[in-house]
C-alpha positions in Angstrom: 16.4 -28.5 25.1 18.4 -27.2 22.2 19.7 -23.6 22.2 18.5 -21.3 19.5 20.6 -18.5 17.9 18.8 -15.5 16.4 20.4 -12.8 14.3 19.1 -9.9 12.3 20.4 -8.8 8.8 19.6 -5.8 6.9 19.4 -6.8 3.3 20.5 -4.4 0.7 18.9 -4.3 -2.8 18.6 -1.7 -5.7 15.5 0.3 -5.8 14.6 -1.0 -9.3 11.5 -2.9 -10.0 13.2 -5.2 -12.6 16.0 -6.2 -10.2 15.2 -8.3 -7.1 18.7 -9.4 -6.3 20.1 -8.8 -2.8 23.5 -7.1 -3.1 24.7 -6.9 0.5 24.0 -7.7 4.1 24.6 -5.8 7.2 24.4 -7.7 10.5 22.4 -5.5 12.8 22.0 -8.0 15.7 23.8 -5.6 18.0 20.7 -3.4 18.1 18.1 -4.3 20.5 15.1 -6.2 19.1 12.7 -3.7 20.8 14.4 -0.9 18.9 14.3 -2.8 15.5 10.6 -3.4 16.1 10.2 0.4 16.7 12.3 1.5 13.6 10.7 -1.1 11.2 7.1 -0.6 12.5 6.7 -4.4 13.2 3.3 -5.5 14.4 3.9 -8.3 16.8 0.2 -9.3 16.9 0.3 -10.0 13.2 3.8 -11.5 13.1 5.0 -12.6 16.5 7.9 -14.6 15.2 9.2 -11.8 13.0 9.1 -14.2 10.0 8.3 -11.4 7.4 10.7 -9.0 5.9 10.3 -5.4 6.8 11.4 -2.5 4.6 12.9 0.7 6.0 10.7 3.6 4.7 12.0 7.0 4.0 9.7 8.4 6.7 11.1 6.0 9.4 14.6 6.6 8.2 14.3 10.4 8.6 12.8 9.8 12.1 15.7 7.6 13.2 18.4 8.9 11.0 20.7 10.0 13.9 20.3 6.5 15.6 20.8 4.6 12.3 23.9 6.6 11.3 25.4 6.0 14.7 24.5 2.2 14.9 24.5 1.0 11.3 26.1 3.7 9.2 25.1 5.8 6.3 22.3 4.6 4.2 21.1 5.7 0.7 17.4 5.2 0.3 17.2 7.0 -3.1 19.3 4.1 -4.8 18.8 1.2 -2.4 16.0 -0.4 -0.4 16.7 -2.1 3.0 14.8 -5.0 4.4 15.2 -6.4 7.9 15.2 -10.2 8.2 15.5 -12.5 11.1 17.4 -15.7 10.9 17.5 -18.6 13.4 19.5 -21.9 13.9 20.0 -24.5 16.5 23.8 -24.7 15.8 25.9 -21.6 15.8 28.1 -23.3 13.1 25.1 -23.4 10.7 24.6 -19.6 10.9 24.0 -18.7 7.3 27.1 -17.1 5.9 26.1 -14.0 4.0 29.5 -13.0 2.7 32.4 -14.3 0.8 35.9 -14.6 2.2 37.3 -15.0 -1.3 35.9 -13.8 -4.6 36.6 -17.2 -6.0 34.3 -18.9 -3.4 
């Protein structure tokens, strides 16, 4: 049986309706899945495999601000929107690289 690797990223996008680009990623895999489900209000009955993206609402951010600041860092929900995504792979070498080591890459 193949081993599966799971990791969570918080995708960062501008809060503009005419701009759907993702401008940054924050690996939040160090936070327990249970806590991420709580913060992002994920309904496991409707999405048991966490295949959808889940946005951080201002209400949830205010409720968990102290935890988020301590475990993720400062967020700006007035300018950016944050979406939680789950990625999975069979080979750790195939983990999606969500950053550039060199600007010319």
